[in-house]
C-alpha positions in Angstrom: 222.5 112.9 21.7 219.8 110.4 20.7 219.0 109.9 16.9 215.5 111.4 17.2 216.9 114.6 18.9 219.5 114.9 16.1 216.8 114.7 13.4 214.7 117.3 15.3 217.7 119.6 15.7 218.5 119.3 12.0 214.9 120.2 11.0 214.2 116.7 9.5 211.5 116.0 12.2 209.0 118.3 13.8 208.3 118.3 17.5 204.9 116.7 16.8 206.4 113.9 14.7 209.1 112.9 17.3 206.8 111.1 19.8 205.3 109.0 16.9 208.7 108.1 15.7 209.9 107.2 19.1 206.9 105.0 19.7 207.5 103.2 16.4 211.2 102.8 17.3 210.4 101.3 20.7 207.8 98.9 19.1 210.0 97.7 16.3 213.3 97.7 18.3 215.1 100.0 15.9 216.7 103.5 16.2 214.6 106.6 15.8 216.1 107.5 12.4 215.3 104.0 11.1 211.8 104.3 12.3 211.4 107.7 10.7 212.6 106.3 7.4 210.3 103.2 7.7 207.3 105.6 8.4 208.2 107.6 5.2 208.8 110.8 7.2 212.5 111.2 6.4 214.7 110.2 3.4 217.3 107.6 4.6 220.3 109.4 3.0 219.3 112.7 4.6 218.8 111.1 8.0 222.2 109.4 7.8 224.0 112.5 6.6 222.5 114.3 9.6 223.7 111.6 12.0 227.1 111.5 10.3 227.4 115.3 10.8 226.4 115.0 14.5 228.9 112.3 15.4 231.7 113.5 13.1 231.8 110.6 10.6 232.0 110.7 6.8 228.9 109.6 4.9 229.5 107.5 1.8 227.1 106.3 -1.0 228.1 102.7 -1.5 226.4 102.6 -4.9 228.8 105.2 -6.1 231.9 104.2 -4.1 234.5 101.8 -5.4 235.0 98.9 -2.9 238.2 96.9 -2.7 236.9 93.3 -2.6 240.4 91.9 -2.0 240.0 93.1 1.6 237.4 90.5 2.2 240.1 87.8 2.2 241.6 88.7 5.6 238.4 90.2 7.1 236.6 88.2 9.9 233.3 87.4 8.3 231.3 87.2 11.5 231.6 91.1 11.7 230.0 91.3 8.2 227.0 89.0 9.1 226.4 90.0 12.7 227.3 93.7 12.8 226.9 94.6 9.1 230.5 96.0 8.9 232.1 96.0 5.4 235.7 96.9 4.4 235.8 99.6 1.8 239.4 100.6 1.2 242.8 100.7 2.9 245.2 103.7 3.0 248.2 104.6 5.1 247.8 101.5 7.4 244.2 102.4 8.1 241.2 100.2 7.1 238.1 102.2 6.1 235.0 100.2 7.3 231.4 101.0 6.4 228.7 100.8 9.2 225.1 101.8 9.3 225.1 102.4 13.1 227.1 105.5 14.2 226.3 104.8 17.9 227.6 101.3 18.2 231.4 101.5 18.2 231.9 98.3 20.3 232.2 96.0 17.2 234.6 98.4 15.6 236.9 98.4 18.7 236.6 94.5 18.8 237.5 94.4 15.0 240.5 96.7 15.4 242.0 94.6 18.2 241.3 91.4 16.2 243.0 92.4 13.0 245.7 94.7 14.5 244.8 97.6 12.2 243.5 101.1 12.8 239.9 101.4 11.8 238.3 104.4 10.3 234.5 104.1 10.3 232.3 105.7 7.6 228.5 105.8 7.6 226.5 104.1 4.9 222.9 103.2 4.2 221.9 99.9 5.8 220.0 99.0 2.6 223.1 99.6 0.5 225.2 97.6 3.0 222.8 94.7 2.9 222.8 94.8 -0.9 226.6 94.8 -1.0 226.8 91.8 1.4 224.2 89.8 -0.6 226.0 90.6 -3.9 229.4 89.5 -2.8 228.8 87.0 0.0 225.1 86.0 -0.1 225.3 83.0 -2.4 227.4 79.8 -2.6 229.0 77.6 0.0 232.0 80.0 0.5 229.7 82.2 2.8 229.4 79.6 5.5 232.9 78.3 5.0 234.2 81.9 5.5 232.1 82.4 8.6 233.3 79.2 10.3 237.0 79.3 9.2 238.1 81.1 12.4 241.6 81.0 13.6 242.9 78.0 15.4 242.9 80.1 18.6 239.1 80.2 18.6 239.0 76.4 19.3 240.6 77.0 22.7 237.9 79.4 23.7 235.2 76.6 24.1 236.4 73.4 25.7 234.2 70.4 26.4 234.6 68.9 29.9 233.4 65.5 29.0 234.4 62.9 26.3 232.4 62.8 23.0 230.9 59.5 22.0 229.8 58.8 18.4 228.1 55.9 16.8 230.1 56.0 13.5 227.1 56.9 11.4 227.3 59.3 8.4 225.3 61.9 10.3 227.6 61.5 13.3 230.7 61.9 11.2 229.3 65.0 9.5 228.6 66.5 12.9 232.3 66.0 13.9 233.7 67.9 10.9 236.0 70.8 12.0 233.8 73.4 10.3 230.6 72.3 12.1 232.4 72.1 15.4 233.7 75.6 15.0 230.3 76.9 14.0 228.6 75.4 17.0 231.4 76.7 19.3 230.9 80.2 17.8 227.2 80.1 18.6 227.9 79.1 22.2 230.8 81.6 22.6 228.7 84.5 21.3 225.8 83.5 23.6 228.1 83.5 26.7 229.7 86.8 25.7 226.3 88.4 25.2 225.2 87.2 28.7 222.4 85.1 27.2 220.5 82.9 29.6 219.0 80.7 26.7 219.9 79.9 23.1 217.0 79.0 20.8 217.9 77.1 17.6 214.6 76.8 15.6 214.0 74.8 12.5 211.6 76.8 10.2 210.4 76.4 6.7 212.7 79.3 5.6 215.7 77.7 7.3 217.5 77.8 10.7 216.9 80.7 13.1 219.1 81.4 16.1 217.8 83.6 19.0 219.4 84.5 22.3 217.5 85.5 25.5 219.4 88.4 27.0 218.0 90.0 30.2 214.7 88.2 29.7 214.0 89.2 26.1 214.7 87.2 22.9 217.0 88.7 20.3 217.4 87.2 16.8 221.1 86.5 15.9 221.9 87.5 12.3 223.1 84.4 10.4 223.8 83.9 6.7 221.0 82.1 4.9 223.3 79.3 3.8 223.7 78.2 7.4 220.5 76.2 6.8 222.5 73.7 4.7 224.3 72.8 8.0 221.0 72.4 10.0 221.2 68.6 10.4 224.9 68.7 11.3 224.5 71.6 13.8 221.6 69.8 15.6 223.5 66.4 15.5 226.6 68.1 16.9 224.7 69.5 19.9 222.9 66.2 20.5 226.3 64.4 20.5 227.7 67.0 23.0 224.7 66.5 25.2 225.0 62.6 25.0 221.6 62.3 23.3 220.5 59.8 20.6 221.2 61.4 17.3 219.1 58.8 15.4 216.0 59.6 17.4 214.2 62.4 15.7 210.6 61.7 16.7 210.7 62.1 20.5 211.7 64.9 22.8 215.1 64.5 24.5 216.9 66.3 27.4 220.6 66.4 28.1 223.4 68.4 29.5 226.7 69.8 28.2 229.6 70.9 30.4 231.8 73.5 28.8 234.7 75.8 29.8 234.5 79.2 28.0 237.3 81.6 28.5 238.4 79.5 31.5 234.9 79.7 33.1 232.7 76.7 33.7 229.4 76.9 31.9 226.7 74.2 32.4 224.3 73.9 29.4 220.9 72.2 29.8 219.7 71.0 26.4 216.1 70.3 25.4 215.4 68.9 21.9 211.8 68.7 20.6 210.7 67.5 17.1 208.8 70.3 15.3 207.0 70.4 11.9 210.1 71.6 10.0 212.7 69.6 12.0 214.0 69.5 15.5 214.1 72.6 17.7 216.8 73.0 20.4 216.7 75.3 23.5 219.8 75.5 25.6 219.8 77.1 29.1 223.2 78.5 29.9 224.3 78.4 33.6 227.4 80.5 33.7 228.9 79.6 37.1 231.6 82.3 36.9 229.0 85.1 36.6 226.5 84.0 39.2 226.3 85.8 42.5 224.1 84.4 45.3 223.9 87.3 47.7 220.5 88.1 49.2 221.2 91.8 49.6 222.1 92.2 45.9 218.8 90.8 44.5 217.0 94.1 44.6 214.9 93.8 47.8 214.0 97.0 49.5 215.6 97.3 53.0 212.4 96.5 54.9 211.7 93.4 52.8 215.3 92.3 53.1 215.3 92.5 56.9 211.9 90.7 57.2 213.0 88.0 54.8 216.3 87.5 56.8 214.2 86.9 59.9 211.9 84.5 58.2 214.7 82.3 56.8 216.0 81.8 60.3 212.8 80.4 61.7 213.1 77.0 63.4 210.4 75.4 61.4 207.6 76.1 58.9 207.3 76.5 55.1 208.6 79.5 53.1 207.5 79.6 49.4 208.8 81.6 46.5 206.4 82.0 43.6 206.6 83.3 40.0 206.7 82.1 36.4 209.6 80.2 34.8 212.7 82.5 34.6 211.7 84.9 37.3 214.7 84.2 39.6 213.1 81.9 42.1 216.1 79.5 42.3 218.5 82.5 42.7 216.5 83.8 45.6 216.3 80.4 47.3 220.0 79.7 46.8 220.9 83.1 48.2 218.7 82.4 51.2 220.4 79.0 51.8 223.9 80.5 51.5 222.9 83.3 54.0 221.9 80.7 56.7 224.5 78.1 55.8 227.0 77.5 58.7 228.8 74.7 60.5 225.9 74.0 62.8 223.2 73.8 60.1 222.5 70.8 58.0 220.9 71.8 54.6 219.7 69.2 52.1 218.1 70.1 48.7 216.2 68.0 46.2 216.1 69.6 42.8 215.2 69.0 39.1 217.8 69.8 37.9 220.5 70.9 40.3 221.4 74.2 38.6 224.4 75.2 40.7 226.6 73.3 43.1 226.7 75.0 46.5 229.6 74.5 48.9 228.6 72.9 52.2 225.1 72.0 51.1 223.9 68.5 50.2 222.1 68.5 46.9 220.0 65.7 45.3 219.1 65.4 41.6 215.6 63.9 41.2 215.1 61.1 38.6 211.4 60.6 38.2 212.0 57.8 35.6 213.6 55.6 38.3 211.2 56.6 41.0 213.3 59.3 42.7 210.6 62.1 42.7 210.5 65.2 44.9 208.2 63.3 47.3 210.4 60.2 47.5 213.5 62.3 47.8 212.0 64.2 50.7 211.0 61.1 52.6 214.6 59.9 52.4 216.0 63.4 53.3 214.2 63.4 56.6 216.2 60.3 57.7 219.4 62.3 57.2 218.7 64.6 60.1 218.5 67.9 58.3 217.7 71.3 59.8 216.7 73.0 56.5 215.2 71.4 53.4 214.8 72.8 50.0 212.3 71.1 47.6 212.8 72.4 44.0 209.0 72.6 43.4 205.8 71.5 44.9 204.1 70.0 41.9 201.5 67.5 43.4 199.6 66.6 46.6 202.1 64.0 47.7 205.0 66.5 47.6 202.9 69.1 49.3 201.9 66.7 52.1 205.5 65.6 52.7 206.6 69.2 52.9 204.0 70.0 55.4 204.9 66.9 57.4 208.5 68.0 57.4 207.6 71.4 58.7 205.4 69.9 61.4 208.3 67.7 62.6 210.6 70.7 63.2 212.2 71.4 59.9 212.4 74.7 57.9 211.2 74.0 54.4 211.9 76.1 51.3 210.1 75.5 48.0 208.6 77.1 44.9 205.1 77.2 43.4 203.9 78.5 40.0 201.4 81.2 41.0 200.9 84.8 39.8 201.1 86.4 43.2 201.9 85.6 46.8 198.2 85.2 47.9 197.6 82.5 45.2 200.0 80.1 47.0 197.6 79.4 49.8 194.7 78.7 47.5 196.9 76.6 45.1 198.0 74.3 48.0 194.3 73.9 49.1 193.3 73.2 45.5 195.9 70.4 45.4 194.0 68.7 48.2 196.0 69.9 51.3 193.7 70.5 54.3 193.2 74.3 54.8 194.1 74.1 58.5 197.5 72.5 57.6 198.2 75.2 55.0 197.3 77.9 57.5 199.4 76.3 60.2 202.6 75.7 58.3 203.1 78.3 55.6 205.0 81.1 57.3 205.5 83.4 54.3 205.2 83.6 50.5 207.5 85.7 48.3 206.2 86.4 44.8 208.8 87.8 42.4 209.5 89.0 38.8 212.6 90.2 37.0 212.9 93.6 35.2 215.9 94.9 33.3 218.1 97.3 35.2 218.8 100.7 33.6 222.4 101.1 32.5 224.0 103.5 35.0 226.4 104.9 32.4 223.9 106.1 29.8 220.4 106.4 31.4 218.9 109.9 31.0 216.3 111.9 32.9 213.1 112.8 31.1 209.8 114.4 32.0 206.9 112.1 30.8 203.6 113.5 29.6 200.6 112.8 31.8 199.0 110.5 29.1 202.2 108.4 29.1 201.8 107.4 32.7 199.7 104.2 33.6 196.5 104.8 35.5 197.9 103.2 38.7 201.2 105.1 38.6 201.8 106.9 41.9 201.6 110.5 40.5 201.7 112.2 43.9 205.0 110.6 44.9 206.3 111.2 41.3 205.6 114.9 41.6 207.0 115.1 45.1 210.2 113.7 43.8 210.6 116.4 41.2 208.6 114.9 38.3 211.6 113.2 36.7 212.0 109.6 35.5 214.8 107.9 33.6 214.8 106.2 30.2 217.2 103.8 28.4 219.5 105.2 25.7 222.3 102.8 24.9 226.1 102.9 25.0 229.1 100.6 24.4 229.0 99.3 28.0 225.4 97.9 27.6 225.8 97.0 23.9 223.4 99.7 22.9 220.4 98.2 24.8 220.2 100.9 27.6 220.0 98.1 30.2 222.6 96.3 32.2 221.6 93.1 34.1 218.3 92.6 35.9 216.8 93.2 39.4 213.9 91.6 41.2 210.5 93.0 42.0 209.2 91.4 45.3 205.9 90.9 47.0 206.5 89.5 50.5 203.4 88.2 52.3 204.0 87.2 55.9 201.3 84.8 57.2 199.7 86.9 60.0 196.8 85.6 62.2 194.3 87.3 59.9 195.7 85.6 56.8 195.8 82.2 58.7 192.1 82.6 59.4 191.2 83.4 55.8 193.3 80.5 54.5 191.6 78.1 57.0 188.2 79.4 55.9 189.1 78.7 52.2 188.9 82.4 51.3 189.9 83.4 47.8 193.3 84.8 46.9 191.8 88.3 46.3 190.5 88.5 49.9 193.9 87.3 51.3 195.7 89.9 49.1 193.4 92.7 50.2 194.0 91.9 53.9 197.8 91.7 53.4 197.8 95.1 51.6 195.8 96.6 54.4 198.4 95.2 56.8 201.2 97.0 54.9 202.3 94.5 52.2 203.8 96.1 49.0 202.5 94.4 45.9 204.7 93.5 42.9 203.4 96.5 40.9 204.0 98.9 43.8 207.5 97.6 44.3 208.0 98.1 40.6 206.9 101.8 40.8 209.2 102.3 43.7 212.1 101.1 41.6 211.0 103.3 38.6 210.9 106.4 40.9 214.4 105.5 42.2 215.7 105.5 38.6 216.6 101.8 38.6 214.2 100.6 35.8 211.6 102.0 33.4 207.8 102.2 33.3 207.7 99.9 30.3 209.6 97.2 32.2 207.2 97.2 35.1 204.2 97.1 32.8 205.8 94.2 30.9 206.0 91.9 33.9 203.3 93.0 36.4 199.5 93.5 36.3 197.7 96.7 37.4 196.0 96.3 40.8 193.0 98.4 39.7 190.3 97.3 37.3 191.0 98.4 33.7 
C-alpha cells in the first residue's frame, strides 16, 4: 500500500487532500507522507507512527532513545550518508538500525550481508536522524576518512585498464593518496551499480555536488559536506585517470578512462570545463556488459519494426535518425548495423567518439584537430569498397554533400541529425545548403525518437485517472474502449523505489513517399511534410507515446516530459 493511502486509511488525510499531497510528492520527488508533513497537513510523528503500524515496524523517538555510539566504529559509513541508516543498539546478535523510509528495504538487506549481522529496522523521523548524523559525524575530518576507509576488497571492485602517469607535483601526489583513490572508486562504483549513464561532479560555492543521471533524470547523490575539502584532489584524480593535464585549469579538456567494474568493462568519457567556483566534470559511462543492441528490443511497434527492417536492407540511399542528445540514436543505429551485418556485407563507420566496438564492423574515430573530420573520413571510406556506411552525425554542408554522393554511388548511408521531429530533417539538410532535389532523391526515411522510462513490471499499479488529469490530445476514445485503466509507478526493491526499470523508445518513422519527395523538392516547410506523412499513416512521437501508455508500458507524465502536443495549446 502506498504512503498516501495509508494516511487516508488512518484518517490523517481526507479524500480531498490526497490529490494535493500526491501532486506535491510528484513535484518534489518525495513520499506522500513527507509531502503531507511539508504542506503542514500532518504531524510527522503521527504520519510515521501510521506507516510503522501499516508495515509492522516499531517507531522510536530518537530524541528520547539512548543510542550506542560505539556501534559506529564497525558500521559502514556510506549507509549513514547515502541511505540515512543509523545503528541504535545491539541485542542477542541483532543490530537495531533506524531508518526513515519503511518502504526501502534494499539498503538494509545490503547492509546485513555486508556486516554479517541480522538487522532489525525501526522507524524514526528523518529530521531526528539528520540531527543525529550531524551531531556525531557532521564535523571534523573523521567524517570523510570514515566514508573512504572501505575494506581492502573494495579496491578490487574498480580496476583501471591503463597505466597512470603522474608529473610528480604536489597536487598529483595528493590525488594518488589511497583515501582519494578509494573515494573516487566509490563514486564510480555506485554510479555503475545505480545504472547511471552520466556522473556530474559540480563545483559550487557551497562545495562539491555529485549527481547521477539514471534513466534520463538527474539524481543528487548524498555526500558529507566535508567532502568539499577533497574537491581539488578528486578532480585531479579523475584528470590523471583520463590522461588530462592536471595543471591546466583554464581550458576545457576531454579524455577517456577504461575501467573494469565487477569484472565488466566500462568505458568512461570525461569532459572537464572550468566554472566560476572551480572545474566541473561530467562522465558518460558506457557499460559494455549491460548494453544490448537488438532492434526488436528497442520498443518499436511491430509495423514500425517490419518497415524499418526493410529500409535498412535497401541497396542505396540515406536513412537518418534524429533526436536530442541522449535519445538513443546511437543504440538504434548500432542495432540496425548488427541486424544487417553478415559475411557478404562490408560496413564501415566514422564516429565521434566510437562508443562501443562492434564485432565484424570497421570503425573509425574522427580527430578534427588533425584534419580527420566526418567529411574527410567519409571520402577515405569510399575507397575501401563498403556496402554500408555510418556517419556519426551530419554537422555541416561538406559532410551532407559527401553522404549524398555516397548514396548516389550505390551505398546505403546511415547518419544522425539534431532535429525535433522526422519532417525537420529534410528542411535542415536544405538549410545547410544541399540542393532540394538531392535531398528528395536520396533520403529514403527518417526516424525521430525519444526515450521514456519503462514502468517496473513488479510494482506498477492500475488506476483510473480523473478526466481533468488527461492531456487535451490524449486518445480518450481508445482509453475508454480499453476499460479506462492506466498504470502508475509505485516503487519496490527491484526498481530501487523509483517505480521505473530501464527505458524504451518512442518512434516516429517517416518513409519518403512520392508526395514527400515532391514537397521536399519544392522547399515546403516541415509542418506541411509532417501533415502529409500523418495523412499517409505515419504515427507521430506523441501518438506512439500514448499507445505505450495505453499498453501499460509507461506513464502519461513520461510522454508529456519528452514530446510536444500535436494540437495548438
